[in-house]
C-alpha positions, -999 to 999 in steps of 0.1 A, spaced: -250 18 110 -269 -13 122 -247 -34 101 -216 -19 117 -230 -24 152 -238 -61 143 -202 -65 129 -187 -49 159 -204 -75 181 -196 -104 159 -174 -132 173 -146 -123 149 -146 -86 159 -147 -93 196 -119 -119 192 -97 -95 173 -101 -68 200 -98 -91 230 -74 -119 219 -37 -117 227 -30 -130 192 -57 -119 167 -48 -83 162 -9 -88 163 -9 -117 139 -32 -98 115 -9 -68 117 21 -91 109 4 -102 77 -4 -65 69 32 -56 74 45 -84 51 20 -74 24 31 -38 28 67 -48 25 60 -65 -8 39 -39 -25 57 -8 -12 91 -24 -15 87 -33 -51 70 0 -59 100 18 -43 125 -2 -62 107 5 -95 104 42 -88 141 43 -77 151 26 -109 131 51 -130 148 79 -110 182 65 -121 193 41 -94 207 7 -104 208 16 -141 222 -19 -149 189 -35 -137 165 -36 -167 131 -21 -162 116 -50 -180 127 -73 -151 101 -56 -130 74 -73 -150 82 -105 -131 81 -86 -97 47 -70 -102 30 -103 -97 46 -104 -63 35 -68 -56 -1 -77 -65 1 -106 -41 13 -82 -14 -15 -58 -23 -40 -87 -19 -25 -96 15 -29 -60 25 -64 -58 13 -75 -90 31 -57 -82 64 -69 -46 62 -105 -58 60 -99 -80 90 -84 -51 109 -114 -30 99 -137 -57 113 -120 -53 147 -132 -16 149 -159 -12 122 -175 19 138 -143 37 150 -119 31 122 -138 50 94 -141 80 117 -103 82 123 -86 109 103 -54 89 99 -73 60 85 -91 82 59 -58 99 50 -42 65 46 -69 53 22 -66 84 1 -29 81 -1 -31 45 -12 -54 54 -40 -31 83 -50 -1 59 -49 -19 35 -72 -27 63 -96 9 75 -95 21 40 -104 -4 39 -132 8 73 -145 44 60 -142 36 30 -163 18 52 -189 47 76 -190 71 46 -198 48 30 -224 67 46 -252 102 37 -238 118 6 -253 120 -19 -225 136 -50 -241 155 -70 -214 190 -56 -210 184 -29 -237 171 -2 -213 201 0 -190 213 33 -205 179 47 -213 169 78 -193 132 79 -182 110 107 -195 104 136 -171 68 126 -166 79 92 -155 103 107 -130 77 130 -116 53 100 -112 80 80 -95 86 108 -69 49 111 -63 47 73 -58 74 73 -32 58 103 -14 23 88 -14 35 54 -2 56 70 26 26 91 36 3 60 36 28 42 59 30 71 83 -8 76 84 -13 38 89 11 39 118 -7 69 133 -40 51 133 -32 34 166 -25 67 183 -54 87 169 -83 63 170 -111 78 191 -130 63 219 -156 36 212 -189 51 200 -218 50 224 
């Protein structure tokens, strides 16, 4: 707890809370990162569920690097946002729910990739291939978990408690 008190009184934390630009700019980076990781995850899940069948699943291999970049942006900007409220944020239910949903979304994408591991994914050859049922279930869960994480993240600003004494 002493570390969190020290962090809360650090120049960066105070600046993030009191500056006109610190928090909004960090949130913008967080939103861009979220757009990359969630957008690509949604497109991948939608493709597995049967949308845009002419788009080969193998083409997503090139997009996953961009999704990981978005995830890194989110992780870095998320740590900065946490530094702004290091004692209040971890006690906010919406924050805790968001963290759990992000982990579950990651697991569902991992399960999705495992379910597709036996499917032939040569470029252009998978356009007519129907995904296995397990992959489709994982794709639905991925979409649900990412939507939940987005909603929970948005609710943090409305549910964060008063500053600890």
